[in-house]
C-alpha positions as a Markdown table, in Angstrom:
| # | Residue | x | y | z |
|---|---|---|---|---|
| 1 | Met | -17.2 | -35.8 | 76.3 |
| 2 | Asn | -17.5 | -33.2 | 79.1 |
| 3 | Thr | -20.5 | -31.4 | 78.7 |
| 4 | Leu | -19.6 | -27.6 | 78.1 |
| 5 | Asp | -22.0 | -25.2 | 80.1 |
| 6 | Glu | -23.2 | -22.0 | 78.4 |
| 7 | His | -20.7 | -19.7 | 79.7 |
| 8 | Thr | -17.8 | -22.1 | 78.3 |
| 9 | Leu | -19.5 | -22.2 | 75.0 |
| 10 | Gln | -19.9 | -18.6 | 74.7 |
| 11 | Phe | -16.2 | -18.2 | 75.7 |
| 12 | Val | -15.3 | -20.6 | 72.9 |
| 13 | Arg | -17.4 | -18.5 | 70.4 |
| 14 | Glu | -15.7 | -15.1 | 71.5 |
| 15 | His | -12.0 | -16.5 | 71.8 |
| 16 | Arg | -11.6 | -18.9 | 68.9 |
| 17 | Gln | -9.3 | -16.8 | 67.1 |
| 18 | Asp | -7.0 | -16.2 | 70.4 |
| 19 | Asp | -3.8 | -17.7 | 71.2 |
| 20 | Val | -4.8 | -20.6 | 73.6 |
| 21 | Arg | -1.6 | -20.4 | 75.5 |
| 22 | Glu | -2.2 | -16.8 | 76.5 |
| 23 | Leu | -5.7 | -17.9 | 77.4 |
| 24 | Met | -4.7 | -20.6 | 79.7 |
| 25 | Leu | -2.2 | -18.2 | 81.4 |
| 26 | Ser | -5.0 | -15.8 | 82.1 |
| 27 | Ala | -7.7 | -18.5 | 83.2 |
| 28 | Arg | -8.2 | -16.8 | 86.4 |
| 29 | Arg | -9.9 | -14.0 | 84.7 |
| 30 | Trp | -12.9 | -16.1 | 83.9 |
| 31 | Pro | -13.9 | -18.1 | 87.1 |
| 32 | Gln | -17.2 | -19.1 | 85.6 |
| 33 | Val | -15.6 | -20.8 | 82.5 |
| 34 | Asp | -14.0 | -24.2 | 82.3 |
| 35 | Val | -11.1 | -22.5 | 80.5 |
| 36 | Arg | -9.0 | -25.9 | 80.0 |
| 37 | Gln | -12.1 | -27.4 | 78.1 |
| 38 | Ala | -12.7 | -24.2 | 76.2 |
| 39 | Cys | -8.9 | -24.2 | 75.0 |
| 40 | Val | -9.3 | -27.8 | 73.7 |
| 41 | Gln | -12.3 | -26.6 | 71.7 |
| 42 | Ile | -10.7 | -23.5 | 70.3 |
| 43 | Ala | -7.3 | -25.2 | 69.5 |
| 44 | Ala | -9.1 | -28.1 | 67.7 |
| 45 | Trp | -11.3 | -25.6 | 65.9 |
| 46 | Gln | -8.3 | -23.6 | 64.7 |
| 47 | Arg | -6.7 | -26.8 | 63.4 |
| 48 | Ala | -10.1 | -27.8 | 61.7 |
| 49 | Arg | -10.3 | -24.5 | 59.7 |
| 50 | Gln | -7.6 | -26.1 | 57.5 |
| 51 | Lys | -8.1 | -29.6 | 58.1 |
| 52 | Leu | -12.0 | -30.0 | 58.2 |
| 53 | Pro | -13.4 | -26.7 | 56.9 |
| 54 | Ser | -16.9 | -27.7 | 56.5 |
| 55 | Trp | -16.9 | -29.0 | 60.2 |
| 56 | Ala | -15.4 | -25.7 | 61.4 |
| 57 | Ala | -18.1 | -23.9 | 59.7 |
| 58 | Asn | -20.6 | -25.5 | 61.9 |
| 59 | Asp | -20.6 | -23.9 | 65.5 |
| 60 | Ala | -22.2 | -26.8 | 67.2 |
| 61 | Ile | -19.4 | -29.3 | 66.4 |
| 62 | Arg | -17.6 | -30.6 | 69.4 |
| 63 | Tyr | -13.8 | -31.7 | 69.0 |
| 64 | Pro | -11.7 | -34.3 | 71.0 |
| 65 | Glu | -8.1 | -33.7 | 72.5 |
| 66 | Gln | -5.2 | -32.8 | 70.4 |
| 67 | Leu | -4.0 | -36.5 | 69.6 |
| 68 | Ser | -7.2 | -37.6 | 68.0 |
| 69 | Met | -7.3 | -34.3 | 66.0 |
| 70 | Glu | -3.7 | -35.1 | 64.8 |
| 71 | Gln | -4.6 | -38.6 | 63.8 |
| 72 | Cys | -8.0 | -38.1 | 62.0 |
| 73 | Ser | -8.3 | -37.9 | 58.2 |
| 74 | Ser | -8.3 | -34.5 | 56.6 |
| 75 | Glu | -11.7 | -33.6 | 54.9 |
| 76 | Leu | -10.0 | -33.9 | 51.5 |
| 77 | Thr | -8.8 | -37.4 | 52.0 |
| 78 | Ala | -12.1 | -38.5 | 53.7 |
| 79 | Arg | -13.9 | -37.2 | 50.9 |
| 80 | Tyr | -11.9 | -39.0 | 48.4 |
| 81 | Lys | -12.6 | -42.2 | 50.4 |
| 82 | Gly | -16.3 | -41.4 | 50.0 |
| 83 | Glu | -15.9 | -41.2 | 46.1 |
| 84 | Val | -14.2 | -44.5 | 45.9 |
| 85 | Ala | -17.0 | -46.3 | 48.2 |
| 86 | Arg | -19.6 | -44.6 | 45.9 |
| 87 | Arg | -18.0 | -45.8 | 42.7 |
| 88 | His | -17.9 | -49.4 | 43.9 |
| 89 | Leu | -21.7 | -49.2 | 44.9 |
| 90 | Leu | -22.4 | -47.9 | 41.5 |
| 91 | Ala | -20.4 | -50.6 | 39.8 |
| 92 | Ser | -22.1 | -53.4 | 41.9 |
| 93 | Gly | -25.2 | -53.1 | 39.5 |
| 94 | Glu | -28.4 | -51.3 | 40.0 |
| 95 | Gly | -27.3 | -50.2 | 43.5 |
| 96 | Arg | -27.9 | -51.8 | 46.8 |
| 97 | Thr | -31.3 | -51.4 | 48.2 |
| 98 | Glu | -31.7 | -49.3 | 51.3 |
| 99 | Ala | -32.4 | -52.5 | 53.4 |
| 100 | Thr | -29.1 | -53.9 | 52.6 |
| 101 | Arg | -27.0 | -50.5 | 52.3 |
| 102 | Arg | -25.3 | -50.9 | 55.8 |
| 103 | Met | -21.7 | -49.8 | 56.5 |
| 104 | Ala | -19.4 | -50.0 | 59.7 |
| 105 | Asp | -16.3 | -48.1 | 60.6 |
| 106 | Leu | -14.8 | -50.4 | 63.4 |
| 107 | Thr | -12.2 | -48.0 | 64.2 |
| 108 | Gly | -14.2 | -44.9 | 64.4 |
| 109 | Gly | -11.8 | -42.2 | 66.2 |
| 110 | Phe | -13.2 | -38.7 | 65.6 |
| 111 | Gly | -15.6 | -39.9 | 62.8 |
| 112 | Val | -14.3 | -38.0 | 59.7 |
| 113 | Asp | -14.0 | -41.1 | 57.4 |
| 114 | Ala | -17.2 | -42.5 | 58.9 |
| 115 | Thr | -19.0 | -39.5 | 58.2 |
| 116 | Met | -17.8 | -38.9 | 54.6 |
| 117 | Leu | -18.4 | -42.7 | 53.7 |
| 118 | Ala | -21.9 | -42.7 | 55.1 |
| 119 | Gln | -22.6 | -39.5 | 53.2 |
| 120 | Ser | -21.3 | -40.9 | 50.0 |
| 121 | Leu | -23.4 | -44.1 | 50.5 |
| 122 | Ser | -26.8 | -42.3 | 51.4 |
| 123 | Pro | -29.0 | -43.4 | 52.3 |
| 124 | Cys | -27.4 | -46.1 | 54.5 |
| 125 | Arg | -27.2 | -47.3 | 58.0 |
| 126 | Leu | -24.0 | -46.6 | 59.8 |
| 127 | Thr | -22.5 | -48.7 | 62.6 |
| 128 | Phe | -19.7 | -46.6 | 64.3 |
| 129 | Val | -17.4 | -48.7 | 66.6 |
| 130 | Glu | -14.9 | -47.0 | 68.8 |
| 131 | Arg | -13.3 | -48.1 | 72.3 |
| 132 | Ser | -13.1 | -44.5 | 73.7 |
| 133 | Pro | -16.3 | -43.4 | 75.7 |
| 134 | Glu | -15.3 | -39.7 | 74.9 |
| 135 | Leu | -14.9 | -40.3 | 71.2 |
| 136 | Cys | -18.4 | -42.2 | 71.3 |
| 137 | Asp | -20.0 | -39.3 | 73.0 |
| 138 | Leu | -18.6 | -37.0 | 70.3 |
| 139 | Ala | -19.9 | -39.3 | 67.5 |
| 140 | Arg | -23.5 | -39.2 | 69.1 |
| 141 | His | -23.3 | -35.5 | 69.3 |
| 142 | Asn | -21.7 | -34.8 | 65.9 |
| 143 | Leu | -22.9 | -37.3 | 63.5 |
| 144 | Pro | -26.6 | -35.9 | 63.3 |
| 145 | Leu | -25.2 | -32.4 | 62.9 |
| 146 | Leu | -23.4 | -33.7 | 59.7 |
| 147 | Gly | -26.3 | -35.3 | 58.2 |
| 148 | Val | -25.8 | -38.8 | 59.4 |
| 149 | Asp | -29.1 | -39.5 | 61.0 |
| 150 | Arg | -29.0 | -43.2 | 60.8 |
| 151 | Ala | -26.1 | -44.4 | 63.1 |
| 152 | Asp | -25.6 | -46.8 | 65.9 |
| 153 | Val | -22.6 | -46.0 | 68.1 |
| 154 | Leu | -21.0 | -48.9 | 69.8 |
| 155 | Cys | -18.5 | -48.3 | 72.4 |
| 156 | Thr | -16.4 | -51.5 | 72.1 |
| 157 | Asp | -13.7 | -52.9 | 70.3 |
| 158 | Cys | -13.3 | -54.1 | 66.7 |
| 159 | Glu | -13.6 | -57.8 | 67.4 |
| 160 | Gln | -16.4 | -57.8 | 69.8 |
| 161 | Ala | -18.4 | -55.7 | 67.4 |
| 162 | Leu | -17.5 | -57.8 | 64.4 |
| 163 | Ala | -18.8 | -60.9 | 66.2 |
| 164 | Arg | -22.1 | -59.7 | 66.3 |
| 165 | Leu | -22.5 | -57.4 | 63.1 |
| 166 | Pro | -25.0 | -58.4 | 60.4 |
| 167 | Arg | -23.5 | -58.3 | 56.8 |
| 168 | Gln | -22.6 | -55.0 | 55.9 |
| 169 | Tyr | -22.0 | -53.5 | 52.1 |
| 170 | Leu | -18.8 | -51.7 | 53.3 |
| 171 | Leu | -16.4 | -52.2 | 56.3 |
| 172 | Phe | -13.8 | -49.6 | 56.9 |
| 173 | Leu | -10.9 | -50.0 | 59.1 |
| 174 | Asp | -8.0 | -47.5 | 60.2 |
| 175 | Pro | -5.8 | -49.5 | 62.5 |
| 176 | Ala | -4.1 | -47.5 | 65.1 |
| 177 | Arg | -0.5 | -47.1 | 64.3 |
| 178 | Arg | 1.0 | -46.4 | 67.6 |
| 179 | Asp | 2.2 | -49.0 | 70.1 |
| 180 | Gln | 1.5 | -49.0 | 74.0 |
| 181 | His | 4.3 | -46.6 | 74.6 |
| 182 | Gly | 2.9 | -44.0 | 71.9 |
| 183 | Gly | 5.8 | -45.1 | 69.3 |
| 184 | Arg | 4.5 | -45.2 | 65.8 |
| 185 | Thr | 4.3 | -48.7 | 64.1 |
| 186 | Tyr | 4.2 | -49.4 | 60.3 |
| 187 | Ala | 4.0 | -53.3 | 59.8 |
| 188 | Ile | 0.4 | -54.6 | 59.7 |
| 189 | Ala | 0.8 | -57.1 | 62.5 |
| 190 | Asp | 2.0 | -54.4 | 64.9 |
| 191 | Cys | -1.2 | -52.3 | 64.3 |
| 192 | Thr | -4.4 | -52.6 | 66.3 |
| 193 | Pro | -6.5 | -54.4 | 65.3 |
| 194 | Asp | -4.2 | -56.9 | 63.3 |
| 195 | Val | -6.4 | -56.9 | 60.2 |
| 196 | Ala | -4.2 | -59.8 | 58.6 |
| 197 | Arg | -5.5 | -62.0 | 61.6 |
| 198 | Leu | -8.9 | -60.8 | 61.2 |
| 199 | Leu | -9.0 | -60.9 | 57.4 |
| 200 | Thr | -11.2 | -63.9 | 56.8 |
| 201 | Ser | -13.8 | -62.6 | 59.5 |
| 202 | Leu | -13.9 | -59.2 | 57.8 |
| 203 | Arg | -14.4 | -60.5 | 54.3 |
| 204 | Glu | -17.2 | -62.8 | 55.5 |
| 205 | Arg | -19.2 | -59.7 | 56.7 |
| 206 | Cys | -19.1 | -57.4 | 53.7 |
| 207 | Asp | -19.1 | -56.9 | 50.1 |
| 208 | Val | -16.3 | -54.4 | 50.2 |
| 209 | Leu | -13.8 | -54.1 | 52.7 |
| 210 | Met | -11.8 | -50.8 | 52.8 |
| 211 | Leu | -8.3 | -50.5 | 54.7 |
| 212 | Lys | -6.6 | -47.2 | 55.5 |
| 213 | Leu | -2.9 | -47.8 | 56.1 |
| 214 | Ser | 0.2 | -45.9 | 56.8 |
| 215 | Pro | 2.1 | -44.4 | 53.9 |
| 216 | Met | 5.3 | -45.8 | 55.4 |
| 217 | Leu | 4.0 | -49.2 | 54.9 |
| 218 | Asp | 5.9 | -51.9 | 52.7 |
| 219 | Leu | 3.2 | -52.2 | 50.2 |
| 220 | Ser | 4.9 | -55.5 | 48.7 |
| 221 | Ala | 4.7 | -57.1 | 52.3 |
| 222 | Ala | 1.1 | -55.9 | 52.9 |
| 223 | Leu | -0.2 | -57.5 | 49.5 |
| 224 | Arg | 1.5 | -60.8 | 50.6 |
| 225 | Glu | -0.2 | -60.7 | 53.8 |
| 226 | Leu | -3.6 | -59.6 | 52.7 |
| 227 | Gln | -5.3 | -61.8 | 50.2 |
| 228 | Gly | -7.8 | -60.4 | 47.7 |
| 229 | Val | -6.7 | -56.8 | 47.3 |
| 230 | Gly | -8.3 | -55.4 | 44.0 |
| 231 | Glu | -7.1 | -51.9 | 44.4 |
| 232 | Val | -4.4 | -49.9 | 45.9 |
| 233 | His | -5.0 | -46.1 | 46.2 |
| 234 | Val | -1.9 | -44.2 | 47.1 |
| 235 | Val | -3.1 | -40.8 | 48.3 |
| 236 | Ser | -1.1 | -37.6 | 48.5 |
| 237 | Val | -2.0 | -34.1 | 49.4 |
| 238 | Asp | -0.2 | -31.3 | 47.7 |
| 239 | Gly | 2.8 | -33.6 | 47.0 |
| 240 | Glu | 2.9 | -35.3 | 50.5 |
| 241 | Cys | 2.0 | -39.0 | 50.7 |
| 242 | Lys | -0.8 | -39.2 | 53.3 |
| 243 | Glu | -2.2 | -42.8 | 53.3 |
| 244 | Leu | -2.7 | -46.0 | 51.7 |
| 245 | Leu | -6.3 | -47.4 | 50.9 |
| 246 | Leu | -6.6 | -51.0 | 50.1 |
| 247 | Ile | -9.8 | -52.4 | 48.6 |
| 248 | Ile | -10.6 | -55.9 | 49.2 |
| 249 | Lys | -13.6 | -57.9 | 47.8 |
| 250 | Gly | -15.5 | -59.3 | 50.5 |
| 251 | Ser | -16.8 | -63.0 | 50.6 |
| 252 | Ala | -20.5 | -61.8 | 51.1 |
| 253 | Ala | -20.2 | -60.1 | 47.6 |
| 254 | Ser | -22.0 | -62.2 | 44.9 |
| 255 | Pro | -19.5 | -63.3 | 42.3 |
| 256 | Ala | -21.4 | -61.3 | 39.5 |
| 257 | Gln | -20.5 | -58.0 | 41.5 |
| 258 | Asp | -17.6 | -56.3 | 40.1 |
| 259 | Thr | -16.3 | -54.7 | 43.4 |
| 260 | Thr | -13.0 | -53.9 | 42.1 |
| 261 | Pro | -13.9 | -52.2 | 38.7 |
| 262 | Leu | -10.4 | -50.9 | 38.0 |
| 263 | Ala | -8.4 | -54.1 | 38.5 |
| 264 | Gly | -9.3 | -55.7 | 35.2 |
| 265 | Glu | -7.6 | -59.0 | 34.5 |
| 266 | Arg | -3.9 | -58.1 | 35.2 |
| 267 | Gly | -3.8 | -58.1 | 39.0 |
| 268 | Glu | -4.6 | -55.2 | 41.6 |
| 269 | Ala | -4.8 | -51.7 | 40.0 |
| 270 | Tyr | -2.6 | -49.0 | 41.7 |
| 271 | Val | -4.6 | -45.7 | 41.8 |
| 272 | Cys | -1.9 | -42.9 | 42.5 |
| 273 | Val | -3.9 | -39.5 | 43.2 |
| 274 | Asn | -2.6 | -36.2 | 44.4 |
| 275 | Leu | -5.4 | -34.0 | 46.0 |
| 276 | Ser | -5.3 | -30.3 | 46.3 |
| 277 | Asp | -7.6 | -27.5 | 47.2 |
| 278 | Arg | -5.4 | -25.3 | 45.2 |
| 279 | His | -4.6 | -27.4 | 41.9 |
| 280 | Pro | -6.5 | -29.9 | 39.7 |
| 281 | Arg | -6.5 | -33.4 | 41.0 |
| 282 | Gln | -3.7 | -35.5 | 39.4 |
| 283 | Thr | -4.5 | -39.3 | 38.9 |
| 284 | Phe | -2.3 | -42.2 | 37.5 |
| 285 | Val | -3.6 | -45.7 | 37.2 |
| 286 | Phe | -1.5 | -48.6 | 36.2 |
| 287 | Thr | -1.0 | -52.3 | 37.2 |
| 288 | His | 2.4 | -53.9 | 38.2 |
| 289 | Ala | 2.1 | -56.2 | 35.1 |
| 290 | Glu | 2.2 | -53.0 | 33.1 |
| 291 | Glu | 5.2 | -51.8 | 35.1 |
| 292 | Arg | 7.2 | -54.9 | 34.6 |
| 293 | Gln | 6.6 | -55.0 | 30.9 |
| 294 | Ala | 7.1 | -51.2 | 30.4 |
| 295 | Ala | 10.0 | -50.0 | 28.1 |
| 296 | Cys | 11.7 | -47.1 | 29.8 |
| 297 | Pro | 14.5 | -45.3 | 27.7 |
| 298 | Tyr | 17.5 | -43.7 | 29.5 |
| 299 | Thr | 19.4 | -40.7 | 28.7 |
| 300 | Thr | 22.3 | -38.4 | 29.7 |
| 301 | Thr | 21.0 | -35.5 | 27.7 |
| 302 | Leu | 18.7 | -33.0 | 29.3 |
| 303 | Arg | 15.9 | -31.9 | 27.1 |
| 304 | Arg | 13.7 | -28.8 | 27.2 |
| 305 | Tyr | 11.5 | -30.2 | 30.1 |
| 306 | Leu | 12.2 | -31.9 | 33.4 |
| 307 | Tyr | 9.5 | -34.0 | 35.1 |
| 308 | Glu | 9.2 | -35.1 | 38.7 |
| 309 | Pro | 6.3 | -37.6 | 39.5 |
| 310 | Asn | 4.2 | -36.9 | 42.4 |
| 311 | Ala | 4.8 | -38.8 | 45.6 |
| 312 | Ser | 2.0 | -41.1 | 45.1 |
| 313 | Val | 3.4 | -42.4 | 41.8 |
| 314 | Leu | 6.8 | -43.0 | 43.4 |
| 315 | Lys | 5.5 | -44.7 | 46.5 |
| 316 | Ala | 3.6 | -47.1 | 44.0 |
| 317 | Gly | 6.7 | -47.7 | 42.1 |
| 318 | Ala | 5.5 | -46.6 | 38.7 |
| 319 | Tyr | 9.1 | -45.9 | 37.6 |
| 320 | Lys | 9.1 | -47.2 | 34.1 |
| 321 | Cys | 5.4 | -47.1 | 33.0 |
| 322 | Val | 5.2 | -43.3 | 33.8 |
| 323 | Ala | 8.0 | -42.8 | 31.3 |
| 324 | Gln | 6.2 | -45.1 | 28.6 |
| 325 | Arg | 2.8 | -43.7 | 29.1 |
| 326 | Tyr | 4.0 | -39.9 | 28.7 |
| 327 | Ser | 6.8 | -40.6 | 26.1 |
| 328 | Leu | 9.6 | -39.5 | 28.5 |
| 329 | Glu | 13.3 | -40.4 | 29.1 |
| 330 | Lys | 14.5 | -41.2 | 32.5 |
| 331 | Leu | 17.7 | -39.6 | 33.7 |
| 332 | His | 18.8 | -42.9 | 35.8 |
| 333 | Pro | 17.3 | -45.9 | 37.1 |
| 334 | Ser | 17.2 | -44.6 | 40.6 |
| 335 | Ser | 17.0 | -40.9 | 40.0 |
| 336 | His | 13.2 | -41.0 | 39.1 |
| 337 | Leu | 13.4 | -37.7 | 37.0 |
| 338 | Tyr | 12.5 | -37.7 | 33.4 |
| 339 | Thr | 13.0 | -35.3 | 30.5 |
| 340 | Ala | 11.3 | -34.6 | 27.0 |
| 341 | Asp | 11.4 | -31.9 | 24.6 |
| 342 | Thr | 7.4 | -31.8 | 24.6 |
| 343 | Leu | 5.3 | -30.3 | 27.4 |
| 344 | Val | 2.9 | -32.9 | 29.0 |
| 345 | Ala | -0.1 | -31.0 | 30.3 |
| 346 | Asp | -1.4 | -33.9 | 32.4 |
| 347 | Phe | 1.5 | -35.2 | 33.7 |
| 348 | Pro | 1.0 | -36.6 | 37.5 |
| 349 | Gly | 3.8 | -34.4 | 39.1 |
| 350 | Arg | 5.7 | -31.3 | 38.6 |
| 351 | Cys | 7.0 | -29.9 | 35.2 |
| 352 | Phe | 10.0 | -27.6 | 34.8 |
| 353 | Glu | 11.8 | -25.8 | 32.1 |
| 354 | Val | 15.2 | -26.4 | 32.0 |
| 355 | Val | 17.4 | -23.3 | 32.1 |
| 356 | Ala | 20.9 | -25.0 | 32.2 |
| 357 | Ser | 22.5 | -28.0 | 33.4 |
| 358 | Ser | 26.2 | -28.6 | 34.7 |
| 359 | Asp | 28.4 | -31.4 | 36.2 |
| 360 | Phe | 30.3 | -30.6 | 39.3 |
| 361 | Ala | 33.4 | -29.1 | 37.8 |
| 362 | Lys | 33.9 | -25.7 | 39.6 |
| 363 | Arg | 34.1 | -23.7 | 36.6 |
| 364 | Lys | 31.0 | -24.9 | 35.3 |
| 365 | Leu | 28.9 | -24.6 | 38.4 |
| 366 | Lys | 30.0 | -20.9 | 38.7 |
| 367 | Ala | 28.4 | -20.2 | 35.3 |
| 368 | Leu | 25.3 | -22.3 | 36.2 |
| 369 | Leu | 24.8 | -20.5 | 39.5 |
| 370 | Ala | 25.5 | -17.0 | 38.2 |
| 371 | Gly | 23.3 | -14.3 | 39.6 |
| 372 | Leu | 21.7 | -16.9 | 41.9 |
| 373 | Ser | 21.6 | -16.3 | 45.8 |
| 374 | Lys | 18.5 | -18.4 | 46.6 |
| 375 | Ala | 16.7 | -21.5 | 45.2 |
| 376 | Asn | 14.5 | -24.3 | 45.8 |
| 377 | Leu | 16.8 | -27.2 | 46.0 |
| 378 | Ser | 16.1 | -31.0 | 45.5 |
| 379 | Val | 18.3 | -34.0 | 45.8 |
| 380 | Arg | 17.4 | -37.2 | 43.8 |
| 381 | Asn | 19.9 | -40.0 | 43.9 |
| 382 | Phe | 22.7 | -37.8 | 44.9 |
| 383 | Pro | 25.6 | -38.4 | 47.5 |
| 384 | Leu | 24.9 | -35.3 | 49.4 |
| 385 | Gly | 21.9 | -34.2 | 51.4 |
| 386 | Val | 20.2 | -30.8 | 50.8 |
| 387 | Ala | 21.7 | -29.0 | 53.7 |
| 388 | Glu | 25.1 | -29.9 | 53.0 |
| 389 | Leu | 24.8 | -29.1 | 49.3 |
| 390 | Arg | 23.0 | -25.9 | 50.1 |
| 391 | Arg | 26.0 | -24.9 | 52.3 |
| 392 | Arg | 28.6 | -25.8 | 49.7 |
| 393 | Leu | 26.7 | -23.8 | 47.0 |
| 394 | His | 26.1 | -20.8 | 49.4 |
| 395 | Leu | 22.5 | -20.8 | 48.6 |
| 396 | Gly | 19.6 | -19.6 | 50.5 |
| 397 | Glu | 16.0 | -20.9 | 50.3 |
| 398 | Gly | 13.2 | -20.1 | 48.2 |
| 399 | Gly | 12.8 | -18.0 | 45.1 |
| 400 | Asp | 11.6 | -18.8 | 41.5 |
| 401 | Asp | 14.6 | -20.9 | 40.6 |
| 402 | Tyr | 14.7 | -24.8 | 41.2 |
| 403 | Leu | 17.7 | -26.8 | 41.3 |
| 404 | Phe | 18.0 | -30.6 | 41.2 |
| 405 | Ala | 21.0 | -32.4 | 42.1 |
| 406 | Thr | 20.8 | -35.9 | 40.6 |
| 407 | Thr | 22.7 | -38.7 | 38.6 |
| 408 | Leu | 22.4 | -39.4 | 35.0 |
| 409 | Ala | 22.3 | -42.6 | 33.1 |
| 410 | Asp | 26.2 | -42.6 | 32.7 |
| 411 | Gly | 26.8 | -42.3 | 36.3 |
| 412 | Gln | 27.8 | -38.6 | 36.2 |
| 413 | His | 26.6 | -36.3 | 39.0 |
| 414 | Ala | 24.6 | -33.2 | 37.5 |
| 415 | Leu | 23.0 | -30.0 | 38.7 |
| 416 | Val | 20.0 | -28.9 | 36.7 |
| 417 | Arg | 18.7 | -25.4 | 36.9 |
| 418 | Cys | 14.9 | -25.0 | 36.1 |
| 419 | Arg | 11.9 | -22.8 | 36.1 |
| 420 | Lys | 8.5 | -24.2 | 37.0 |
| 421 | Thr | 6.1 | -24.2 | 34.0 |
| 422 | Pro | 2.9 | -22.3 | 34.3 |
């Protein structure tokens, strides 16, 4: 981390609301200021206001270059990881003693997850492992400012650190999902480090192993590669799937410790959670045994309400049990839209009141779209994409009306006009 002199720090404080591109173009106006480094801090702070609000509120926090800011967790998802870690700690008995309450983040990055996890397990000893000297310097500077006073920062790679780590209560890894050319990777074996190859060593060093993986990952393939998964947390923020968290019982845990308290006797538990700063949290927990055994009725009749599960529920594959749990009928095996005459207040997704529905006969569509110049259009199991369908229907974007183009249980294509429930 380049040390920022007082002139540059003052410049950051005075210009943090400004456009960094204009500042860079006018850099000659401030010969005593390292304008490039100042702009790195200003741009990152502007991003942190939304992504890491409590960090942005602390003027002393220093930030990394753009890529590390893009890749780090949001405060919302990092805080959720802390809740999961805390729940497992409490489920392990009377609580770990301070002497044995150790955790290590073996892929530290900017340190957002490490900070939230250490805070949730406090008091604990954090080992922060990161290959980048710059990010290590940032961690040494920022961690005490964020209340993590007991931290060892190791500038090394995961495998070297793992070889000399004492037993930890929690090990956390967020494998890098970019190859040497900067392209994204999604398979476990293509990430760095390869946690499947290291799994035995990782489990031997901890009670609980927490892995953060890409939401694009094939969950079934991951569970075949990684033995001992007790919980799969599919985490969304405001309807967008952001990450997968796998909780694995470590070999260091005693047999009596229940380190996967949600799993029960039916295999790994799937925890589908949708986080939001604006709306109440939505959570849906199930097992694949429950999904396999669930009875799911199908219908060609639109009831009063239409239900759309959130992205986490769909990613986890809770297609049938969500219908059974809330007494809903499904429109088609592949549409993943549901209907009922009753309003389900705690449904894990969005609920709409059906205004009208139609097949794609021209006369019926005209009546359905009467008075409608714009709408929020979604396509679910339908032969046309949103852009093409919007063009054919001559509809702008936005407004209070919602249109779903989908397929019903008898194979008929339908357009459903809705209004969102309060």
